[in-house]
C-alpha positions as CSV (number, residue, x, y, z in Angstrom):
1,M,22.0,42.1,17.2
2,F,22.2,38.5,18.3
3,T,18.7,38.5,19.8
4,S,17.0,40.0,16.7
5,Q,19.0,37.8,14.3
6,T,18.1,34.6,16.2
7,S,14.4,35.7,16.3
8,S,14.4,36.3,12.5
9,F,16.0,32.9,11.9
10,Q,13.5,31.1,14.2
11,E,10.6,32.7,12.3
12,S,12.1,31.3,9.0
13,I,12.2,27.8,10.1
14,D,9.0,27.6,12.2
15,V,6.9,27.9,9.0
16,E,4.6,25.0,10.2
17,E,3.6,27.0,13.1
18,R,2.5,30.1,11.3
19,D,-0.1,31.0,8.7
20,D,2.4,31.0,5.8
21,F,1.2,27.4,5.2
22,D,-2.2,27.1,6.7
23,S,-4.2,24.1,7.9
24,E,-5.6,23.3,4.5
25,D,-2.1,22.2,3.3
26,I,-1.3,20.2,6.3
27,S,-4.6,18.7,7.6
28,G,-4.8,16.3,4.7
29,Y,-1.6,14.6,5.8
30,S,-1.3,12.1,8.6
31,Q,1.8,10.0,9.1
32,K,2.5,7.4,6.4
33,T,-0.6,8.4,4.3
34,Q,-0.6,10.1,0.9
35,L,-3.1,12.5,-0.5
36,N,-5.4,11.5,-3.3
37,C,-4.3,12.8,-6.8
38,Y,-6.0,12.8,-10.0
39,Y,-5.3,13.6,-13.7
40,T,-7.4,14.3,-16.8
41,I,-6.6,14.9,-20.4
42,Y,-8.9,16.4,-22.9
43,L,-8.6,16.9,-26.7
44,Y,-9.3,20.6,-27.5
45,Q,-10.6,21.5,-30.9
46,G,-12.1,24.8,-31.7
47,T,-14.3,25.5,-28.8
48,S,-15.0,21.9,-27.8
49,L,-13.5,19.6,-25.2
50,T,-13.4,15.9,-25.7
51,L,-12.5,13.6,-22.8
52,I,-9.6,11.3,-23.6
53,D,-8.8,9.8,-20.2
54,S,-9.3,10.7,-16.5
55,S,-8.7,9.2,-13.1
56,L,-11.4,11.4,-11.6
57,P,-14.7,9.9,-10.3
58,S,-17.4,9.8,-13.0
59,E,-19.4,12.4,-11.3
60,A,-16.5,14.8,-10.9
61,E,-15.2,14.8,-14.5
62,P,-18.1,16.7,-16.0
63,E,-17.7,19.4,-13.3
64,L,-14.0,19.8,-14.2
65,R,-14.9,20.0,-18.0
66,T,-17.2,22.8,-17.2
67,Y,-14.6,24.6,-15.3
68,I,-11.9,24.2,-18.1
69,S,-14.4,25.2,-20.8
70,R,-15.1,28.4,-18.9
71,R,-11.4,29.2,-18.5
72,L,-10.7,28.6,-22.3
73,S,-13.7,30.8,-23.2
74,K,-12.1,33.6,-21.2
75,G,-8.7,33.1,-22.8
76,A,-7.2,32.1,-19.3
77,L,-5.2,29.2,-20.6
78,L,-2.3,30.1,-22.7
79,G,-0.4,27.5,-24.7
80,G,2.4,25.9,-22.7
81,M,1.9,27.9,-19.6
82,G,0.3,26.2,-16.6
83,N,-2.5,27.7,-14.7
84,I,-3.2,26.8,-11.0
85,A,-6.4,27.5,-9.1
86,T,-8.7,25.9,-6.6
87,V,-11.6,23.9,-8.0
88,E,-14.7,22.4,-6.2
89,L,-15.5,18.9,-7.4
90,S,-17.5,16.0,-6.2
91,L,-14.5,14.5,-4.4
92,P,-13.8,13.5,-0.8
93,E,-11.7,16.6,-0.5
94,E,-14.4,18.8,-2.1
95,A,-11.9,21.6,-3.0
96,V,-8.5,20.8,-4.5
97,G,-5.7,22.5,-6.2
98,C,-5.8,22.1,-9.9
99,Y,-3.0,22.6,-12.5
100,C,-4.2,23.0,-16.1
101,C,-2.0,23.4,-19.2
102,L,-2.9,23.7,-22.8
103,L,-0.5,21.9,-25.1
104,E,-1.1,23.3,-28.6
105,Q,-0.7,21.3,-31.7
106,E,1.9,22.5,-34.2
107,R,0.3,24.1,-37.2
108,S,0.9,22.6,-40.6
109,P,0.5,24.1,-44.1
110,E,-2.5,21.8,-44.6
111,Q,-4.2,23.2,-41.4
112,P,-3.4,26.9,-41.1
113,D,-6.4,27.5,-38.8
114,A,-5.4,24.9,-36.3
115,D,-4.0,27.5,-33.8
116,G,-5.3,26.8,-30.4
117,N,-6.1,23.2,-31.0
118,G,-4.4,20.7,-28.8
119,Y,-4.7,18.9,-25.5
120,V,-5.6,20.2,-22.1
121,I,-3.8,18.5,-19.2
122,C,-5.1,18.7,-15.6
123,F,-3.5,17.6,-12.4
124,M,-5.4,17.7,-9.2
125,G,-4.3,17.2,-5.6
126,G,-3.4,19.1,-2.4
127,S,-4.1,22.8,-2.4
128,E,-3.6,25.7,-4.9
129,K,-0.9,27.0,-2.6
130,G,0.9,23.7,-2.5
131,L,0.9,23.2,-6.3
132,N,2.1,26.7,-6.8
133,L,5.3,25.7,-5.1
134,F,6.0,23.1,-7.8
135,R,4.8,25.1,-10.8
136,L,8.1,24.9,-12.7
137,E,8.3,21.1,-12.1
138,L,4.7,20.7,-13.3
139,D,5.3,22.8,-16.4
140,K,8.4,20.7,-17.2
141,Y,6.6,17.4,-16.7
142,V,3.7,18.4,-19.0
143,Q,6.2,19.3,-21.8
144,G,7.7,15.9,-21.4
145,L,4.3,14.5,-22.8
146,H,4.5,16.5,-25.9
147,S,6.2,13.8,-28.1
148,S,3.8,11.1,-26.9
149,L,0.8,13.1,-28.0
150,Q,1.8,13.1,-31.7
151,T,0.7,9.6,-32.2
152,P,-2.5,9.5,-34.4
153,E,-5.7,8.9,-32.3
154,L,-3.4,8.4,-29.3
155,Q,-2.8,4.7,-30.0
156,N,-0.2,4.8,-27.2
157,L,-2.8,5.9,-24.5
158,E,-2.5,2.7,-22.4
159,T,1.2,2.1,-23.0
160,E,2.6,5.6,-22.7
161,V,0.2,8.4,-22.0
162,R,-1.8,7.0,-19.1
163,P,1.2,5.7,-17.2
164,Y,2.9,9.0,-17.6
165,L,-0.1,11.0,-16.4
166,S,-0.5,8.7,-13.5
167,R,3.0,9.4,-12.2
168,W,2.8,13.3,-12.1
169,Y,2.6,13.5,-8.4
170,E,5.5,11.0,-7.7
171,E,7.7,12.6,-10.4
172,S,6.9,16.3,-10.0
173,V,6.2,16.7,-6.3
174,M,7.7,13.9,-4.3
175,H,11.4,14.1,-5.1
176,I,12.3,16.5,-2.2
177,Y,10.5,14.2,0.2
178,R,12.4,11.1,-1.2
179,V,15.8,12.8,-0.7
180,V,15.1,13.8,2.9
181,Q,14.0,10.2,3.6
182,L,17.1,9.0,1.9
183,V,19.7,11.0,3.9
184,Q,17.7,11.9,7.0
185,S,19.8,14.1,9.4
186,N,22.5,14.4,6.8
187,I,20.3,16.8,4.9
188,S,22.5,19.7,6.1
189,F,25.4,18.4,4.0
190,L,23.2,18.6,0.8
191,L,22.0,22.1,1.8
192,H,25.5,23.4,2.3
193,A,26.6,21.8,-1.0
194,A,23.7,23.6,-2.8
195,L,24.7,27.0,-1.3
196,S,28.4,26.6,-2.0
197,H,28.0,25.1,-5.4
198,T,29.7,22.0,-4.5
199,H,29.2,19.1,-7.0
200,V,27.3,16.1,-5.6
201,E,27.9,12.7,-7.0
202,V,25.6,9.8,-6.3
203,V,27.0,6.4,-6.7
204,N,25.7,2.8,-6.5
205,S,22.1,3.9,-6.9
206,D,19.4,3.8,-9.5
207,E,18.8,6.7,-12.1
208,R,15.7,7.9,-10.1
209,T,17.7,8.5,-7.0
210,K,20.5,10.4,-8.9
211,G,17.8,12.4,-10.6
212,D,16.1,13.2,-7.3
213,V,19.3,14.3,-5.6
214,S,20.2,16.5,-8.7
215,R,16.8,18.2,-8.6
216,F,17.0,18.7,-4.8
217,I,20.4,20.5,-5.2
218,K,19.0,22.6,-8.0
219,A,15.9,23.5,-5.9
220,A,18.1,24.4,-2.9
221,S,20.6,26.5,-4.7
222,L,20.3,30.1,-5.3
223,Q,20.6,30.0,-9.1
224,G,16.9,30.4,-9.7
225,L,17.0,33.6,-7.9
226,A,20.0,35.1,-10.0
227,Q,17.8,37.3,-12.1
228,Q,16.2,38.8,-9.1
229,D,19.2,39.3,-6.9
230,T,22.8,40.1,-8.0
231,T,24.2,38.4,-4.9
232,A,22.8,35.2,-6.1
233,A,24.4,35.6,-9.5
234,S,27.8,36.3,-7.6
235,L,27.5,33.2,-5.7
236,C,27.1,31.2,-8.9
237,K,30.5,32.5,-9.9
238,A,32.2,31.5,-6.7
239,I,32.3,27.9,-7.7
240,S,35.5,28.6,-9.7
241,E,37.2,30.5,-6.9
242,E,38.8,27.5,-5.1
243,P,39.0,23.7,-5.6
244,Q,36.4,21.7,-3.8
245,C,35.9,18.1,-3.3
246,D,32.7,16.5,-4.5
247,L,30.1,15.5,-2.0
248,V,29.6,11.8,-2.5
249,I,26.6,9.9,-1.7
250,D,27.2,6.1,-1.7
251,C,24.0,4.2,-1.8
252,S,25.5,0.7,-1.6
253,A,24.2,0.3,1.9
254,S,21.1,1.7,3.8
255,P,21.3,4.3,5.1
256,P,23.8,5.7,2.4
257,T,27.3,6.8,3.3
258,L,28.2,10.4,2.7
259,L,31.8,11.3,2.0
260,N,33.7,14.6,2.0
261,T,30.9,16.2,4.0
262,V,31.0,19.9,4.9
263,S,28.3,21.8,6.7
264,N,28.0,24.8,9.0
265,R,25.7,25.9,11.9
266,F,23.3,27.7,9.6
267,C,22.6,24.4,7.6
268,D,22.6,22.2,10.7
269,D,19.9,24.4,12.3
270,W,17.5,23.5,9.4
271,N,17.8,19.8,9.8
272,Q,15.0,19.4,12.2
273,A,12.5,21.4,10.2
274,F,13.0,19.2,7.2
275,L,12.8,16.0,9.3
276,N,9.5,17.2,11.0
277,A,8.0,17.8,7.6
278,A,9.1,14.5,6.2
279,E,7.5,12.8,9.3
280,R,4.2,14.3,8.3
281,C,4.7,13.0,4.7
282,N,4.0,16.5,3.5
283,P,6.0,17.4,0.4
284,F,4.4,20.8,0.1
285,L,5.6,21.8,3.6
286,L,9.0,20.5,2.7
287,R,9.1,22.8,-0.4
288,Q,8.0,25.8,1.6
289,I,10.7,25.2,4.3
290,L,13.3,24.9,1.4
291,E,12.1,28.2,0.0
292,N,12.5,29.8,3.4
293,F,15.9,28.4,3.7
294,K,16.9,30.1,0.5
295,L,15.2,33.4,1.4
296,K,17.1,33.6,4.7
297,A,20.4,32.8,2.9
298,I,19.7,35.7,0.5
299,Q,18.7,38.0,3.3
300,D,21.9,37.3,5.2
301,M,24.0,37.9,2.0
302,N,22.4,41.2,1.6
303,S,23.0,42.1,5.3
304,L,26.7,41.3,4.9
305,K,27.0,43.3,1.7
306,R,25.5,46.3,3.5
307,L,27.8,45.9,6.5
308,V,30.8,45.5,4.3
309,R,30.0,48.8,2.6
310,Q,29.6,50.5,6.0
311,A,32.9,48.9,7.2
312,E,34.8,50.8,4.5
313,M,34.1,54.0,6.5
314,S,33.7,52.7,10.1
315,H,35.7,50.4,12.3
316,Y,32.6,49.9,14.4
317,A,30.8,48.6,11.3
318,L,33.8,46.1,10.9
319,F,33.1,44.9,14.4
320,R,29.5,44.5,13.6
321,C,30.5,42.4,10.5
322,C,32.4,40.1,12.8
323,Q,29.4,39.9,15.1
324,F,27.0,39.1,12.3
325,L,29.2,36.4,10.8
326,Q,29.7,34.8,14.2
327,G,26.0,34.9,14.8
328,C,24.5,33.8,11.5
329,G,26.5,30.5,11.3
330,N,26.8,30.7,7.5
331,G,30.0,32.8,7.3
332,D,31.9,30.6,5.0
333,V,29.3,30.7,2.3
334,L,28.6,34.4,2.8
335,L,32.3,35.4,2.5
336,Q,32.7,33.1,-0.5
337,N,30.1,35.2,-2.3
338,A,31.4,38.5,-1.0
339,R,34.9,37.7,-2.1
340,V,33.7,37.2,-5.7
341,E,31.3,40.2,-5.7
342,H,33.8,42.6,-4.4
343,S,36.8,41.3,-6.4
344,D,37.2,44.6,-8.2
345,M,37.0,46.7,-5.1
346,P,40.3,46.8,-3.2
347,E,38.9,48.4,0.0
348,A,36.2,45.8,0.3
349,C,38.6,43.0,-0.5
350,S,40.8,44.0,2.4
351,I,37.8,44.0,4.7
352,I,36.8,40.6,3.5
353,A,40.2,39.3,4.1
354,V,40.1,40.5,7.7
355,L,36.8,38.8,8.1
356,E,38.1,35.6,6.7
357,E,41.0,35.6,9.1
358,F,38.5,36.3,11.9
359,L,36.4,33.3,11.0
360,R,39.5,31.1,10.8
361,E,40.6,32.1,14.3
362,Q,37.1,31.5,15.6
363,S,37.1,28.1,14.0
364,Q,40.5,27.2,15.4
365,A,39.5,28.4,18.9
366,Q,36.3,26.2,18.8
367,A,38.3,23.2,17.7
């Protein structure tokens, strides 16, 4: 059991050595360099596109406009929903990932036929696979532009719209990278806080850093998977089970000081993967590693759930539960979840109590 479990874990963290994230996503990154990123905004009226602003080279913009027109004619761009694909443009990269979103104008009684009119926003950079990892962030960022587009003839183009569009990569993609750079090898404490739903407070820092950490915790937690997995929903409830001290990140000095830190072997083992990706300055690889981290946690939760059910009928299965918890390194989080999920099942609760006692004894023996 230990051998297969270790092998599975190693496969999860060694994403950069496998085809899950192929060379096109990594080759564009060398240390201390950042990929080229671009934006374009069009006015969409009826069937015509009118360029408002773009950071693309002059020879590449018409190619993008042709591509967007073709997508619109096929009904492939729905209002408010981002679409990501690979486009070939006259750029040094030749082929880049392209996020496109149609922001429809609100219909008024005076213009009942204005449905479909609006603005098409395009962000380009990295690869299609990389941008897909940040789809939710990109959707949210585009929606943040909505109010700025209500100004007649976009008189605020230079003061609001252009600066906002220019920051899309920094604001929507780079936040995970900035957090790893901020806390370095202490990233395991944030990972554990995310899994255990421990509140994280950032003090003596600017608003951007606070926002970055908050978004990192949200991205690393399992709440986004709650609709797909009942165990994730159960973990969300576990926050109220017992009092917890906030994890505090004090940014008054560099590097910051972390207080009330808690981690475990499972989270510690992911440290190096995050640090390696940060060294490459590759935010897409960082996000893929974060998704693998969450997937492995969910898989282990499901494994424990199955073993607990078996342990209700077999003492040997109870022994296997102990082996599993000892080997996975994430026993405290898994049992926190299991305790909530099986709260209305007396037999399962008694098994979980035995397992908690086992972990306590293991911890004391190691201390």
